[in-house]
A tleap script that builds the chain and sets N, CA, C and O, in Angstrom:
source leaprc.protein.ff14SB
mol = sequence {
  NMET GLN SER ASN CYS GLU GLY GLU LEU VAL
  THR ALA ILE SER HIE ALA GLY ASP ARG GLY
  PHE HIE GLY ILE LEU LEU ASN ALA GLY ALA
  TYR THR HIE THR SER ILE ALA LEU TYR ASP
  ALA ILE ARG ALA SER ALA LEU PRO THR VAL
  GLU VAL HIE ILE SER ASN PRO ASP GLY ARG
  GLU PRO PHE ARG ARG ARG SER ARG ILE ALA
  PRO ALA CYS MET ALA ARG VAL ALA GLY PHE
  GLY PRO SER SER TYR VAL LEU ALA LEU LEU
  GLY LEU LEU GLY HIE LEU GLU LYS GLN ARG
  LEU ASP GLU ARG CASP
}
set mol.1.N position { 4.723 39.953 -36.406 }
set mol.1.CA position { 5.730 39.139 -35.787 }
set mol.1.C position { 5.209 37.726 -35.683 }
set mol.1.O position { 4.000 37.498 -35.698 }
set mol.2.N position { 6.096 36.804 -35.579 }
set mol.2.CA position { 5.717 35.405 -35.431 }
set mol.2.C position { 6.490 34.848 -34.259 }
set mol.2.O position { 7.690 35.086 -34.120 }
set mol.3.N position { 5.797 34.108 -33.420 }
set mol.3.CA position { 6.459 33.447 -32.302 }
set mol.3.C position { 5.626 32.259 -31.861 }
set mol.3.O position { 4.398 32.270 -31.953 }
set mol.4.N position { 6.311 31.243 -31.384 }
set mol.4.CA position { 5.641 30.099 -30.783 }
set mol.4.C position { 5.595 30.227 -29.266 }
set mol.4.O position { 5.132 29.316 -28.580 }
set mol.5.N position { 6.074 31.353 -28.739 }
set mol.5.CA position { 6.136 31.575 -27.293 }
set mol.5.C position { 5.017 32.513 -26.853 }
set mol.5.O position { 4.934 33.653 -27.309 }
set mol.6.N position { 4.169 32.028 -25.973 }
set mol.6.CA position { 3.027 32.805 -25.509 }
set mol.6.C position { 3.455 34.154 -24.933 }
set mol.6.O position { 2.832 35.174 -25.227 }
set mol.7.N position { 4.500 34.171 -24.125 }
set mol.7.CA position { 4.958 35.409 -23.511 }
set mol.7.C position { 5.398 36.445 -24.526 }
set mol.7.O position { 5.147 37.637 -24.345 }
set mol.8.N position { 6.054 36.003 -25.596 }
set mol.8.CA position { 6.475 36.932 -26.649 }
set mol.8.C position { 5.266 37.522 -27.365 }
set mol.8.O position { 5.267 38.701 -27.720 }
set mol.9.N position { 4.238 36.709 -27.578 }
set mol.9.CA position { 3.011 37.207 -28.202 }
set mol.9.C position { 2.326 38.233 -27.304 }
set mol.9.O position { 1.869 39.272 -27.781 }
set mol.10.N position { 2.256 37.945 -26.016 }
set mol.10.CA position { 1.650 38.876 -25.065 }
set mol.10.C position { 2.410 40.195 -25.065 }
set mol.10.O position { 1.802 41.265 -25.082 }
set mol.11.N position { 3.740 40.123 -25.045 }
set mol.11.CA position { 4.558 41.341 -25.061 }
set mol.11.C position { 4.335 42.133 -26.337 }
set mol.11.O position { 4.191 43.355 -26.286 }
set mol.12.N position { 4.306 41.460 -27.480 }
set mol.12.CA position { 4.096 42.155 -28.760 }
set mol.12.C position { 2.737 42.845 -28.791 }
set mol.12.O position { 2.631 43.987 -29.238 }
set mol.13.N position { 1.710 42.169 -28.326 }
set mol.13.CA position { 0.370 42.770 -28.289 }
set mol.13.C position { 0.359 43.964 -27.337 }
set mol.13.O position { -0.216 45.009 -27.644 }
set mol.14.N position { 0.991 43.801 -26.197 }
set mol.14.CA position { 1.018 44.872 -25.194 }
set mol.14.C position { 1.703 46.134 -25.696 }
set mol.14.O position { 1.349 47.238 -25.283 }
set mol.15.N position { 2.684 45.977 -26.587 }
set mol.15.CA position { 3.444 47.127 -27.090 }
set mol.15.C position { 2.983 47.595 -28.471 }
set mol.15.O position { 3.536 48.554 -29.011 }
set mol.16.N position { 1.992 46.941 -29.042 }
set mol.16.CA position { 1.568 47.264 -30.416 }
set mol.16.C position { 1.140 48.718 -30.562 }
set mol.16.O position { 1.539 49.380 -31.520 }
set mol.17.N position { 0.351 49.218 -29.650 }
set mol.17.CA position { -0.092 50.613 -29.718 }
set mol.17.C position { 1.068 51.581 -29.610 }
set mol.17.O position { 1.115 52.578 -30.330 }
set mol.18.N position { 2.007 51.298 -28.716 }
set mol.18.CA position { 3.190 52.142 -28.548 }
set mol.18.C position { 4.056 52.155 -29.801 }
set mol.18.O position { 4.773 53.122 -30.058 }
set mol.19.N position { 3.989 51.086 -30.574 }
set mol.19.CA position { 4.784 50.982 -31.800 }
set mol.19.C position { 4.058 51.558 -33.010 }
set mol.19.O position { 4.552 51.463 -34.133 }
set mol.20.N position { 2.891 52.153 -32.790 }
set mol.20.CA position { 2.178 52.831 -33.865 }
set mol.20.C position { 1.182 51.985 -34.626 }
set mol.20.O position { 0.641 52.434 -35.637 }
set mol.21.N position { 0.926 50.771 -34.166 }
set mol.21.CA position { -0.058 49.928 -34.834 }
set mol.21.C position { -1.462 50.395 -34.477 }
set mol.21.O position { -1.709 50.872 -33.369 }
set mol.22.N position { -2.371 50.252 -35.422 }
set mol.22.CA position { -3.761 50.661 -35.217 }
set mol.22.C position { -4.694 49.468 -35.062 }
set mol.22.O position { -5.866 49.639 -34.727 }
set mol.23.N position { -4.189 48.269 -35.301 }
set mol.23.CA position { -4.982 47.057 -35.186 }
set mol.23.C position { -4.075 45.844 -35.217 }
set mol.23.O position { -2.878 45.950 -35.483 }
set mol.24.N position { -4.663 44.691 -34.940 }
set mol.24.CA position { -3.893 43.450 -34.843 }
set mol.24.C position { -4.617 42.337 -35.598 }
set mol.24.O position { -5.828 42.168 -35.459 }
set mol.25.N position { -3.866 41.584 -36.394 }
set mol.25.CA position { -4.322 40.300 -36.930 }
set mol.25.C position { -3.607 39.247 -36.102 }
set mol.25.O position { -2.381 39.279 -35.989 }
set mol.26.N position { -4.345 38.321 -35.526 }
set mol.26.CA position { -3.733 37.354 -34.618 }
set mol.26.C position { -4.155 35.936 -34.946 }
set mol.26.O position { -5.333 35.587 -34.859 }
set mol.27.N position { -3.175 35.118 -35.325 }
set mol.27.CA position { -3.367 33.677 -35.402 }
set mol.27.C position { -2.639 33.112 -34.191 }
set mol.27.O position { -1.419 32.944 -34.214 }
set mol.28.N position { -3.373 32.827 -33.159 }
set mol.28.CA position { -2.774 32.369 -31.906 }
set mol.28.C position { -2.530 30.865 -31.880 }
set mol.28.O position { -2.077 30.329 -30.869 }
set mol.29.N position { -2.827 30.177 -32.985 }
set mol.29.CA position { -2.605 28.738 -33.030 }
set mol.29.C position { -3.292 28.040 -31.866 }
set mol.29.O position { -4.436 28.354 -31.537 }
set mol.30.N position { -2.600 27.099 -31.247 }
set mol.30.CA position { -3.177 26.340 -30.133 }
set mol.30.C position { -3.456 27.217 -28.918 }
set mol.30.O position { -4.284 26.861 -28.078 }
set mol.31.N position { -2.774 28.365 -28.812 }
set mol.31.CA position { -3.045 29.275 -27.691 }
set mol.31.C position { -4.462 29.849 -27.761 }
set mol.31.O position { -4.984 30.340 -26.760 }
set mol.32.N position { -5.075 29.787 -28.926 }
set mol.32.CA position { -6.460 30.248 -29.084 }
set mol.32.C position { -7.369 29.600 -28.049 }
set mol.32.O position { -8.272 30.243 -27.514 }
set mol.33.N position { -7.127 28.340 -27.775 }
set mol.33.CA position { -8.022 27.541 -26.948 }
set mol.33.C position { -7.638 27.528 -25.472 }
set mol.33.O position { -8.366 26.988 -24.639 }
set mol.34.N position { -6.484 28.127 -25.151 }
set mol.34.CA position { -5.981 27.986 -23.781 }
set mol.34.C position { -5.547 29.283 -23.112 }
set mol.34.O position { -5.459 29.333 -21.885 }
set mol.35.N position { -5.275 30.326 -23.876 }
set mol.35.CA position { -4.539 31.459 -23.318 }
set mol.35.C position { -5.407 32.595 -22.792 }
set mol.35.O position { -5.950 33.396 -23.553 }
set mol.36.N position { -5.519 32.639 -21.496 }
set mol.36.CA position { -6.156 33.781 -20.848 }
set mol.36.C position { -5.215 34.983 -20.916 }
set mol.36.O position { -5.673 36.124 -20.966 }
set mol.37.N position { -3.910 34.733 -20.918 }
set mol.37.CA position { -2.932 35.825 -21.016 }
set mol.37.C position { -3.087 36.588 -22.332 }
set mol.37.O position { -3.004 37.816 -22.339 }
set mol.38.N position { -3.309 35.887 -23.442 }
set mol.38.CA position { -3.530 36.572 -24.722 }
set mol.38.C position { -4.840 37.349 -24.691 }
set mol.38.O position { -4.905 38.480 -25.173 }
set mol.39.N position { -5.874 36.752 -24.131 }
set mol.39.CA position { -7.155 37.450 -23.976 }
set mol.39.C position { -6.942 38.761 -23.218 }
set mol.39.O position { -7.398 39.819 -23.652 }
set mol.40.N position { -6.252 38.681 -22.095 }
set mol.40.CA position { -6.005 39.878 -21.283 }
set mol.40.C position { -5.197 40.921 -22.046 }
set mol.40.O position { -5.490 42.113 -21.958 }
set mol.41.N position { -4.189 40.490 -22.791 }
set mol.41.CA position { -3.349 41.428 -23.548 }
set mol.41.C position { -4.150 42.126 -24.643 }
set mol.41.O position { -3.994 43.328 -24.857 }
set mol.42.N position { -4.999 41.380 -25.332 }
set mol.42.CA position { -5.838 41.975 -26.384 }
set mol.42.C position { -6.760 43.019 -25.771 }
set mol.42.O position { -6.875 44.131 -26.287 }
set mol.43.N position { -7.411 42.667 -24.679 }
set mol.43.CA position { -8.321 43.615 -24.012 }
set mol.43.C position { -7.570 44.860 -23.546 }
set mol.43.O position { -8.048 45.979 -23.728 }
set mol.44.N position { -6.410 44.667 -22.952 }
set mol.44.CA position { -5.637 45.796 -22.429 }
set mol.44.C position { -5.114 46.695 -23.540 }
set mol.44.O position { -4.956 47.899 -23.339 }
set mol.45.N position { -4.844 46.126 -24.707 }
set mol.45.CA position { -4.307 46.921 -25.821 }
set mol.45.C position { -5.337 47.905 -26.354 }
set mol.45.O position { -4.977 48.971 -26.852 }
set mol.46.N position { -6.610 47.559 -26.252 }
set mol.46.CA position { -7.716 48.369 -26.782 }
set mol.46.C position { -7.628 48.563 -28.292 }
set mol.46.O position { -8.301 49.434 -28.843 }
set mol.47.N position { -6.807 47.764 -28.965 }
set mol.47.CA position { -6.713 47.832 -30.424 }
set mol.47.C position { -7.699 46.843 -31.035 }
set mol.47.O position { -7.873 45.744 -30.508 }
set mol.48.N position { -8.350 47.218 -32.146 }
set mol.48.CA position { -9.213 46.246 -32.814 }
set mol.48.C position { -8.374 45.052 -33.268 }
set mol.48.O position { -7.344 45.211 -33.923 }
set mol.49.N position { -8.830 43.873 -32.911 }
set mol.49.CA position { -8.076 42.653 -33.187 }
set mol.49.C position { -8.965 41.661 -33.919 }
set mol.49.O position { -10.114 41.436 -33.537 }
set mol.50.N position { -8.419 41.073 -34.973 }
set mol.50.CA position { -9.126 40.043 -35.734 }
set mol.50.C position { -8.419 38.714 -35.496 }
set mol.50.O position { -7.218 38.585 -35.734 }
set mol.51.N position { -9.171 37.738 -35.026 }
set mol.51.CA position { -8.666 36.376 -34.840 }
set mol.51.C position { -8.639 35.698 -36.210 }
set mol.51.O position { -9.645 35.695 -36.921 }
set mol.52.N position { -7.493 35.125 -36.582 }
set mol.52.CA position { -7.314 34.533 -37.910 }
set mol.52.C position { -6.896 33.070 -37.767 }
set mol.52.O position { -6.056 32.726 -36.935 }
set mol.53.N position { -7.504 32.212 -38.603 }
set mol.53.CA position { -7.107 30.806 -38.658 }
set mol.53.C position { -7.123 30.352 -40.112 }
set mol.53.O position { -8.056 30.657 -40.855 }
set mol.54.N position { -6.098 29.630 -40.509 }
set mol.54.CA position { -6.022 29.101 -41.873 }
set mol.54.C position { -7.088 28.023 -42.071 }
set mol.54.O position { -7.774 27.999 -43.093 }
set mol.55.N position { -7.219 27.136 -41.089 }
set mol.55.CA position { -8.267 26.110 -41.151 }
set mol.55.C position { -9.481 26.605 -40.371 }
set mol.55.O position { -9.444 27.669 -39.751 }
set mol.56.N position { -10.546 25.827 -40.410 }
set mol.56.CA position { -11.760 26.177 -39.676 }
set mol.56.C position { -11.772 25.406 -38.357 }
set mol.56.O position { -12.039 24.204 -38.354 }
set mol.57.N position { -11.486 26.075 -37.234 }
set mol.57.CA position { -11.457 25.357 -35.954 }
set mol.57.C position { -12.774 24.654 -35.623 }
set mol.57.O position { -12.769 23.627 -34.944 }
set mol.58.N position { -13.893 25.189 -36.090 }
set mol.58.CA position { -15.187 24.562 -35.810 }
set mol.58.C position { -15.350 23.229 -36.529 }
set mol.58.O position { -16.206 22.427 -36.155 }
set mol.59.N position { -14.543 22.984 -37.553 }
set mol.59.CA position { -14.597 21.728 -38.277 }
set mol.59.C position { -13.568 20.724 -37.799 }
set mol.59.O position { -13.401 19.663 -38.401 }
set mol.60.N position { -12.886 21.051 -36.734 }
set mol.60.CA position { -11.845 20.172 -36.204 }
set mol.60.C position { -12.304 19.522 -34.898 }
set mol.60.O position { -13.502 19.440 -34.629 }
set mol.61.N position { -11.360 19.066 -34.099 }
set mol.61.CA position { -11.687 18.368 -32.857 }
set mol.61.C position { -12.506 19.271 -31.925 }
set mol.61.O position { -12.363 20.494 -31.954 }
set mol.62.N position { -13.364 18.661 -31.099 }
set mol.62.CA position { -14.228 19.459 -30.214 }
set mol.62.C position { -13.471 20.449 -29.322 }
set mol.62.O position { -13.964 21.552 -29.085 }
set mol.63.N position { -12.285 20.080 -28.822 }
set mol.63.CA position { -11.570 20.992 -27.929 }
set mol.63.C position { -11.070 22.238 -28.654 }
set mol.63.O position { -10.733 23.231 -28.010 }
set mol.64.N position { -11.016 22.198 -29.991 }
set mol.64.CA position { -10.567 23.362 -30.761 }
set mol.64.C position { -11.715 24.324 -31.083 }
set mol.64.O position { -11.483 25.385 -31.663 }
set mol.65.N position { -12.914 23.975 -30.724 }
set mol.65.CA position { -14.075 24.793 -31.101 }
set mol.65.C position { -14.321 25.955 -30.152 }
set mol.65.O position { -15.149 26.820 -30.437 }
set mol.66.N position { -13.619 25.987 -29.037 }
set mol.66.CA position { -13.783 27.090 -28.079 }
set mol.66.C position { -12.558 27.989 -28.140 }
set mol.66.O position { -11.430 27.544 -27.930 }
set mol.67.N position { -12.796 29.235 -28.427 }
set mol.67.CA position { -11.719 30.220 -28.465 }
set mol.67.C position { -11.750 31.045 -27.187 }
set mol.67.O position { -12.762 31.667 -26.863 }
set mol.68.N position { -10.647 31.047 -26.471 }
set mol.68.CA position { -10.528 31.888 -25.272 }
set mol.68.C position { -10.355 33.355 -25.643 }
set mol.68.O position { -10.701 34.237 -24.859 }
set mol.69.N position { -9.816 33.625 -26.845 }
set mol.69.CA position { -9.531 35.010 -27.226 }
set mol.69.C position { -10.685 35.680 -27.965 }
set mol.69.O position { -10.721 36.907 -28.060 }
set mol.70.N position { -11.628 34.901 -28.490 }
set mol.70.CA position { -12.717 35.464 -29.300 }
set mol.70.C position { -13.469 36.603 -28.621 }
set mol.70.O position { -13.768 37.596 -29.286 }
set mol.71.N position { -13.790 36.511 -27.330 }
set mol.71.CA position { -14.529 37.622 -26.718 }
set mol.71.C position { -13.757 38.946 -26.698 }
set mol.71.O position { -14.359 40.010 -26.557 }
set mol.72.N position { -12.442 38.886 -26.836 }
set mol.72.CA position { -11.627 40.109 -26.854 }
set mol.72.C position { -11.409 40.634 -28.273 }
set mol.72.O position { -10.910 41.744 -28.459 }
set mol.73.N position { -11.784 39.833 -29.270 }
set mol.73.CA position { -11.553 40.204 -30.670 }
set mol.73.C position { -12.815 40.800 -31.286 }
set mol.73.O position { -13.929 40.490 -30.864 }
set mol.74.N position { -12.630 41.655 -32.286 }
set mol.74.CA position { -13.775 42.265 -32.959 }
set mol.74.C position { -14.375 41.333 -34.008 }
set mol.74.O position { -15.548 41.462 -34.358 }
set mol.75.N position { -13.563 40.385 -34.515 }
set mol.75.CA position { -14.035 39.496 -35.576 }
set mol.75.C position { -13.135 38.269 -35.643 }
set mol.75.O position { -12.070 38.210 -35.029 }
set mol.76.N position { -13.609 37.288 -36.419 }
set mol.76.CA position { -12.849 36.062 -36.638 }
set mol.76.C position { -12.967 35.691 -38.107 }
set mol.76.O position { -14.064 35.683 -38.665 }
set mol.77.N position { -11.832 35.382 -38.735 }
set mol.77.CA position { -11.812 34.905 -40.117 }
set mol.77.C position { -11.095 33.560 -40.101 }
set mol.77.O position { -9.977 33.451 -39.597 }
set mol.78.N position { -11.741 32.538 -40.651 }
set mol.78.CA position { -11.179 31.193 -40.587 }
set mol.78.C position { -11.619 30.365 -41.778 }
set mol.78.O position { -12.689 30.577 -42.349 }
set mol.79.N position { -10.760 29.407 -42.140 }
set mol.79.CA position { -11.144 28.392 -43.099 }
set mol.79.C position { -10.869 28.693 -44.557 }
set mol.79.O position { -11.252 27.906 -45.423 }
set mol.80.N position { -10.220 29.803 -44.857 }
set mol.80.CA position { -9.943 30.165 -46.246 }
set mol.80.C position { -8.483 29.941 -46.618 }
set mol.80.O position { -7.988 30.535 -47.576 }
set mol.81.N position { -7.798 29.095 -45.873 }
set mol.81.CA position { -6.385 28.872 -46.125 }
set mol.81.C position { -5.615 30.167 -45.895 }
set mol.81.O position { -6.044 31.010 -45.108 }
set mol.82.N position { -4.483 30.331 -46.573 }
set mol.82.CA position { -3.698 31.555 -46.395 }
set mol.82.C position { -4.474 32.831 -46.738 }
set mol.82.O position { -4.133 33.912 -46.257 }
set mol.83.N position { -5.511 32.709 -47.564 }
set mol.83.CA position { -6.335 33.882 -47.898 }
set mol.83.C position { -7.063 34.433 -46.676 }
set mol.83.O position { -7.560 35.559 -46.709 }
set mol.84.N position { -7.131 33.655 -45.599 }
set mol.84.CA position { -7.748 34.151 -44.363 }
set mol.84.C position { -7.065 35.429 -43.893 }
set mol.84.O position { -7.721 36.325 -43.362 }
set mol.85.N position { -5.748 35.517 -44.088 }
set mol.85.CA position { -5.015 36.719 -43.670 }
set mol.85.C position { -5.418 37.932 -44.503 }
set mol.85.O position { -5.593 39.028 -43.971 }
set mol.86.N position { -5.564 37.732 -45.804 }
set mol.86.CA position { -5.962 38.832 -46.692 }
set mol.86.C position { -7.368 39.307 -46.329 }
set mol.86.O position { -7.616 40.507 -46.217 }
set mol.87.N position { -8.277 38.364 -46.147 }
set mol.87.CA position { -9.654 38.720 -45.794 }
set mol.87.C position { -9.716 39.438 -44.446 }
set mol.87.O position { -10.457 40.407 -44.284 }
set mol.88.N position { -8.938 38.958 -43.491 }
set mol.88.CA position { -8.910 39.603 -42.173 }
set mol.88.C position { -8.355 41.019 -42.275 }
set mol.88.O position { -8.870 41.939 -41.639 }
set mol.89.N position { -7.310 41.192 -43.070 }
set mol.89.CA position { -6.718 42.524 -43.233 }
set mol.89.C position { -7.701 43.474 -43.905 }
set mol.89.O position { -7.823 44.629 -43.497 }
set mol.90.N position { -8.397 43.002 -44.922 }
set mol.90.CA position { -9.397 43.849 -45.582 }
set mol.90.C position { -10.492 44.261 -44.602 }
set mol.90.O position { -10.916 45.417 -44.595 }
set mol.91.N position { -10.944 43.337 -43.787 }
set mol.91.CA position { -11.960 43.658 -42.787 }
set mol.91.C position { -11.456 44.651 -41.763 }
set mol.91.O position { -12.172 45.581 -41.392 }
set mol.92.N position { -10.226 44.464 -41.300 }
set mol.92.CA position { -9.649 45.380 -40.319 }
set mol.92.C position { -9.465 46.768 -40.911 }
set mol.92.O position { -9.772 47.765 -40.257 }
set mol.93.N position { -8.967 46.844 -42.144 }
set mol.93.CA position { -8.794 48.150 -42.794 }
set mol.93.C position { -10.134 48.859 -42.966 }
set mol.93.O position { -10.226 50.068 -42.756 }
set mol.94.N position { -11.165 48.120 -43.345 }
set mol.94.CA position { -12.497 48.710 -43.471 }
set mol.94.C position { -12.995 49.244 -42.137 }
set mol.94.O position { -13.585 50.322 -42.075 }
set mol.95.N position { -12.761 48.499 -41.086 }
set mol.95.CA position { -13.164 48.930 -39.740 }
set mol.95.C position { -12.422 50.207 -39.336 }
set mol.95.O position { -13.027 51.139 -38.806 }
set mol.96.N position { -11.124 50.246 -39.587 }
set mol.96.CA position { -10.328 51.426 -39.225 }
set mol.96.C position { -10.749 52.645 -40.034 }
set mol.96.O position { -10.788 53.758 -39.509 }
set mol.97.N position { -11.062 52.442 -41.303 }
set mol.97.CA position { -11.522 53.558 -42.138 }
set mol.97.C position { -12.860 54.087 -41.629 }
set mol.97.O position { -13.071 55.298 -41.573 }
set mol.98.N position { -13.752 53.190 -41.262 }
set mol.98.CA position { -15.043 53.623 -40.707 }
set mol.98.C position { -14.829 54.410 -39.418 }
set mol.98.O position { -15.471 55.439 -39.206 }
set mol.99.N position { -13.943 53.939 -38.565 }
set mol.99.CA position { -13.624 54.668 -37.328 }
set mol.99.C position { -13.112 56.067 -37.643 }
set mol.99.O position { -13.515 57.045 -37.013 }
set mol.100.N position { -12.217 56.151 -38.626 }
set mol.100.CA position { -11.633 57.440 -39.004 }
set mol.100.C position { -12.715 58.394 -39.492 }
set mol.100.O position { -12.730 59.567 -39.119 }
set mol.101.N position { -13.614 57.891 -40.322 }
set mol.101.CA position { -14.691 58.732 -40.845 }
set mol.101.C position { -15.662 59.144 -39.740 }
set mol.101.O position { -16.130 60.282 -39.717 }
set mol.102.N position { -15.961 58.231 -38.833 }
set mol.102.CA position { -16.858 58.549 -37.718 }
set mol.102.C position { -16.262 59.628 -36.819 }
set mol.102.O position { -16.988 60.470 -36.289 }
set mol.103.N position { -14.949 59.604 -36.648 }
set mol.103.CA position { -14.284 60.604 -35.805 }
set mol.103.C position { -14.314 61.988 -36.443 }
set mol.103.O position { -14.267 62.997 -35.740 }
set mol.104.N position { -14.392 62.039 -37.763 }
set mol.104.CA position { -14.425 63.324 -38.468 }
set mol.104.C position { -15.784 63.995 -38.350 }
set mol.104.O position { -15.889 65.218 -38.447 }
set mol.105.N position { -16.819 63.200 -38.141 }
set mol.105.CA position { -18.189 63.751 -38.073 }
set mol.105.C position { -18.464 64.461 -36.780 }
set mol.105.O position { -19.565 64.973 -36.578 }
savepdb mol mol.pdb
quit
């Protein structure tokens, strides 16, 4: 889903597990640097979440270098343009497959 509204993003994350999702790719845009609500929603969801950015926030303005959501995410993919989404999805799928195999053992 795509939304510019923080509350809609929080609601979507909160209901992701109920909707059958096994993980989340999240480009929180400017909310990355400000949203404790998104951090809380990611933690409460207990779903593996990958923070995604098209550009590299560390190469931008100093205020963009701190992610409020990073501690709740399992990984971060940034700076590869639109390919960041593909790379993040591949990483998330690999993580989920490893979880599945570990549960079988």
